[in-house]
N, C-alpha and C positions, 0 to 999 in steps of 0.2 A: 143696668140691672134688668133681669127678666121678670115678666109678669108672674111667673110661678115661684119666685123667691118667697120664702116664708117670712112673716113679719119679724120674728126674733132676729133673724139674720140681718134684715134691713136695719133694725134698731141698733144692733151692734155696729154695723158699718157706719151708720149716721153718727153714733156717739163718738167713734174714733175719728171721724172726719171733723166733728166739732171740737174735739180735744186738740187735734192737730192745729186747727185754725187758731184756737185760743192760746196755744203755746208757741205758735210760729214755727211748727215743725211740719213734716209731711205725714200722710196717712201711713206710709210704709215704715217710717221711723217709730210711730206710735205702736204699730203692730209688732215690730221687732222688739221694742222695749218690753211690751207685754209678754211676749214669748220668752225673752231672756229672764224676766222676773219669775215666770211660772217654772221654767227649767231650774233656776237657782233654788226656788222653794222646794221643788221635788228632790233635788240633789241634797239639800240640807236635811230633809225628812228621811231620805235614804241613809244618810250618815248617822242618824240617831240610833242609839242602841235599842233593840227591841225589848219590850218588857213582857213579863209573864203576869197574866191575870190570875190571881188566886181567888178561888171561890170556896166559901165555907158554908156548911149547913148551920142551922140554928144552934145546934149543940157544940159548935166550934170545930167539928171534924171536917176534913176535906170533902168536898162534894164528889160524888161518884160519876159525874158526867163531864166529859171534856167539852167545854163550851165552844171550842174551835172546830168541833166535828158537826157539821151542818146536818148530816144524816141522822145522827143520834139525837140531836136537839129536836129535829122535826118529829122523830118517832116519839120522843118524850112529850112534846106538845100535843101530838095526836092522841096519845094514851090518856093524857090529862083531860082532853076534850071529851073523850068517850067515857071516862070514869067520873065526870063531873068535877074535875079538878083535884081528885084524890089519888094521883099517881104515886107509885111506890117511891 
């Protein structure tokens, strides 16, 4: 290890070394298992059907802002901030 390694990286390394020793495996096997698990989790999440978030106003009508449009949301938040929270 180098003197300039950051503490979180050393902590992870040390934790996997300890896990390997406790399980009677190698550091490489523990890292490989962790990577396989992470990739499997991501694959499972990617296979899930996306969902649509429906947003309704107080009166039950559909909201007029696409919450997936970051630019529009930022503009809305900025306008509320400048108008004291009373944006149209």
